[in-house]
N, C-alpha and C positions, 0 to 999 in steps of 0.2 A: 431460636434455631437458623440456621443459615437459610438464605434465601436464592433461586436461580431462576432465570427464565427459562423455560421449557416450551419445546414445539411438539404440540401431541397431534397436528394435522396440519399437513402443508398448505401455504397459503400467504395472503399478504401479512406484513408486521402486526396487524391489529390481532391476530388469532393467538399471537404468543401470549403465554401466561406467567406470573410470576408465583411460584410455588416454593412452599418450605422444604427442607429436606435433612436426613440424618446423616451426620457426618461418618464416613466409612472408617474401619481403622486401616492404619498402613500397612502395606507388605514391606516385606525387606528392600531395601534399595529406592523407597519412595521418600518423598516430603510434602507437607501440606504447607501450602501458600494461603493466606488470607490477602484476598484480592482486595485493592484499593481503586483500581480503576481498570477499565476494559476499553479497548479500540474497537468501533465498528468498520467493517470494509466492506465493499460491494458484495464479495462473496457470501457474507453472511447472510445477506437479505436473499440471495439467489437459492441458498441452502435452506432456508426456511421456507422456500417457495417451492423446493424439489426441482429447480432449474440448474443446480451446480453440477459438476462432474462426479463431485463426492455426494452421497445420498446415505447418509446415516439409518439406521434402523430408528423407528419412532419408538418411543419421545425421546429427544435428545435436547441438548443445550447449546445454543449457538455460539459464536465468539471464539476467533482464532489467537488473539495474542491480548494479553493481560499484564497488569504489574500489582506489586505487592510484597508483602513481607514473609519470610519463612517462618513458620509457627511451629513445625513438628518436624523431627527428621527421624528415620528408621533406618540407619546402616546406610545411608546414603555417602558416597565419597565428594567431598570438598564442598559440602554445604553445612551451613549452621544454622541454628535459630536466631533469627534478628536479620538476615541476609536480605537486602532490598534487591528483588529481582523482576526481570521480565521472565513471562511464560510463554512460551509458543505451544498452541494446540491446533488440531485440526478442527474441534470445536469443542465446547465446553467452558468457554472464558466468562459468559455472561453470568456469572455466580459470585457469591460471597467468599466461596473458598474453592481450591482446586488442588488435586493430588497430582503430583507430576514427578518424573525423575530427572537427574542433574543432566540429562541430555537436553531436556527441554527448557532449561535455565540458563539465562545470561545475567550475570551482574549488571544491574541498571546504572547508567552513568550517572556521575555526582553531580552534573549540572541540570539533572532533569528532576521534574517533579513528578508522581505518579500516573498523570496523566499524558504526559510525555513519552514517559519510558513504554505506556501502553498502547501508543500509536506512533512508533518509531520502527520497528522492524518490519514489519510486511511492505510498509510504502517504501520506506527506504531500502529495505532488502531487495523490493523487486526492480527498483530504480537503479540499484547497483548492478544486480544478474543483467539486467537489459542493456546497461551501458558499457559495462565494462565485458563481462563473461560474453555476452552475445553480439553486441553491436561494435564494440572495439574502438568507441570513439576517442579520437585523437587531438592533441592540443591543437588549436587553431580552426577545427571542423567546425559547420555551422550544423547546430543541433534544433530541430523544432519540436516543440513540446505542445503537444494539443491537451486540452484539459487541463491547462496550466493552474488552474484553481483549485483541483482537486488535490488529494492526498498524495497518490502516486506522481501527480504531475508537479506539483510543487516540489516533491523530493528530486526528481529528474532535473528541475532547474538548478537546486542547490548543488547537486553533485556534477553535473554538466559544467558549470562555472569552475568546481574546484578542478576538474579535469582539463582547464584551459578553454573550453569550447566557447563561440559565440552561441549564444541562446537565443531563439526567438520565441516567445510565448505566446499562445494562442488561448483565449478563454471567452467565455460569453459574456462577462461584465466589467466595466471599468473597476469595480471593487476587488475583483479576482486578479486582474492585471497589476493593480497597485501592489499586491501581496508577492506576487511574482517579480515585480522589479525589486522590491525590498530584499527577495531572496537571490538576487543577482541576474535577470533576466537583463539581456541588452536591448532587446527589441521588443515592441508589443503588439500584438494584433487581436482586434476586438473582432470577432466573427459577423456580428453584424454591421460593421462598418464598411467593409469591401472584402470580396473573395479572397479568402487567405492566400490561395495559390498567387494569385496577383501582388501580395503584398510581399510573401518570400522572393517572388522574383525580383521584385522593385530592390529590396533589403540587399539579395544577393547580386545584385547587378547581372542578373539572369541566368546565373549557375546553378541555383538551388539548393536544397538542404542535402548536407551528407549523411545524416542521421535521421529519422523521423520518429519520435515516442508517442506511440497511439494508443490509449486507452480508450477512444470512444469509437472507431470503427463506423461503419456503414459510408456514407457519401464523404465523411472527412478522409478516411482511407483511402476511398478512389480517388478523390481529388489530389490527395498526397502526392501520388503518382505521377502529376502533372507538374510537379514543382520540386524535382529531386537533381542533385548533380549527378554525373557519372560516377558508377561504383558506390551509390547509396545503400543503406541498409535501413529498410522499414521494419519498426521493430511493433510487433502485435502485442499489445499488453491486455487489453480487453475488448468488448463490444458493447458499450453502453448505450450507444445510439445505433447498435444494429451491427449485422454482420456484412463485412464489405469484400467484394470481388476484386480480386488480384488479375487485371488484365496484362498476360501476359506479354504482350507485343510491347508495352510501355516497359516492362521490366527489362526484356531482352536490349530496347533501344540504348538503355542507361547503364546496363550492366548491372542491373540492381539485384538486391537480395531482400526476401521476406523473411522474417525471424519470428519465431514463435516463442513467448516468454512466459514460462512457468516456474517462477523463483523457486517454490517450495519443493517441487517434484525434482527439479535438478539437484536439491541437496539431498532428497531422499536416494537419489540415484548415487550420487557421488559426494559423501560428507565432508570431503576435504573441502570442496568448493564454499560449503556452507560456514567452515572454520575461518578461511581467510577473509569471508564477507564480514562476518560479524566483529574480527579483529580491526579491520579497517573502518568500519561505520563505528564503533565505540570509540577508537581513538578520535575519529573527526568528533565526536560528540564531546568527548572530554574537552577537546580544543576549541569547542566554540563555533565550529564550523559547520555543522547541521544540527537542525531542531524542528521538530514538528510543529506546524502552524495547527492550532486548534480553536476553530471558531465556536464550537459549542461543547459544554459540559452539563450533562443532564443526569438526574438520579437513573438508579437501575430501574425503576418501574415505569420509566418514562420511553422504555425500549423502542416501542413504536413509533413515536415523535422521533426520535432520535435517525432511526431507519428511514423515515420519510425525509428528513433533510437531506439524504444523501439520494433517494430517489427523486426529489423535487429540486436536485443541484442547486441546495439554499445553503451547503456548507462549503465553508472554503478551507482547503487542507482538510483537517481531520475533527470527528465527532468523537468523545470520550464520554462512556458512562461511568458514573462514581457512585462507589459504593461506601456505606455508612456514613 
């Protein structure tokens, strides 16, 4: 019987359990996907703890993205058995199989393996939405990427370089910065070596960053306002380091904007945005211009250990769960 990770009580990752379940028959318009890999995102950890904005009724299976093979189709358009696909879900991906509709599926790039397919669209989609739809990053501008060793951070480094920006990558270890450099970062800032605001001013001859990509929050966000250029856009991706406060005097002096980033919600409200985004990302993937960096691949039963890698900042890029 197929297995799935089940959350029956909210809390730390160790409360999650691997359980078997019976496959449900497909309704018209649905497909069944045998999942080969699933990507772990920070919202998965928050959702299992009851700390995310989406709170599914218990019990539920976490997991927002997966990749695998279509094994059954019931009157669903443009999908056939044998297709290799990426599955986008709000939850339910940490399982041996998923029932989905064609709108939840994207053809997996031929250049990717299953783990890469399963760790692609959430992080790269967020970076795309942040830098292009919201930040309107232009060629030649300076992009400061915080948390550049994480999944969304590395995606922002890659896409920033594709857009012609000068990319400053900031991270907590030399190992993470080495990966960021390999993905195109022009300048590297180690948080413990010097205050990043000083480093950014030094690198930019005192001008500051034009766009700040911030999945960290807290003091990192607050200090970012002190190393920005006129007209800067500060992109709020998340707050793994706490919630930061925006000092309105600093924003006014620099004519700056703070923009909240919710890539998934933006597509739910305007599906056309998602079509453009996925088309661009898959074309870049096929051309070898973007690729997830996966530092760990673990079996499904090690889901708690995999989540801990994110919580303890030990992952570089993405963590994938492997099925079968």
